[in-house]
C-alpha positions, 0 to 999 in steps of 0.5 A, spaced: 527 505 466 524 503 459 516 502 459 517 494 458 522 494 464 516 498 468 511 494 465 515 487 467 516 490 474 508 492 475 506 485 473 511 482 478 509 487 484 501 485 482 503 478 483 506 479 489 500 483 492 496 479 497 491 479 503 493 480 510 490 480 517 492 486 521 495 482 526 501 480 521 502 488 520 503 490 527 510 489 527 511 493 521 507 499 524 512 499 530 517 500 525 513 505 522 514 502 515 506 501 513 503 506 508 496 506 507 494 507 499 488 510 497 483 505 494 482 509 488 490 508 486 493 502 483 497 499 489 502 496 484 503 502 480 504 506 487 509 500 488 512 501 482 513 509 483 516 507 490 521 502 488 523 506 482 524 513 486 519 516 481 519 522 487 514 526 483 508 521 483 510 519 490 510 527 492 503 528 489 500 522 492 503 524 499 500 532 498 493 529 496 493 525 502 492 519 497 498 515 501 500 516 508 502 513 514 496 510 519 493 515 524 492 513 531 484 512 530 485 507 524 490 503 528 485 502 534 480 501 529 484 496 525 486 492 532 479 492 534 476 489 528 483 485 526 481 488 519 483 485 512 487 489 507 491 487 500 498 488 502 505 489 497 512 489 500 516 494 497 522 495 501 523 498 506 515 499 506 509 495 507 503 498 502 496 496 504 490 498 501 483 496 503 480 491 499 475 494 494 468 492 496 464 487 492 458 490 488 451 489 490 448 483 487 
């Protein structure tokens, strides 16, 4: 994939990102399609890597536990709080990331 094509995909995915409440994610959790992305990673960059089968990057993030499936404790807490996330759909997955905290003012 050319760099221009990759950059176009990145821009397209960046524009598709948006906020989502936990309740909306429940059906996707039931089909085991939700992937939690560490807040230190660029969500759109992860989306590009997954959608273009860049397995080396994806495997490294999995090994380093920077992208992973939610665990039972997270699921219970999120359900109780109806937590908000930033989401990105990259079929067949729904990538979610906790929003960056606002800097103290």
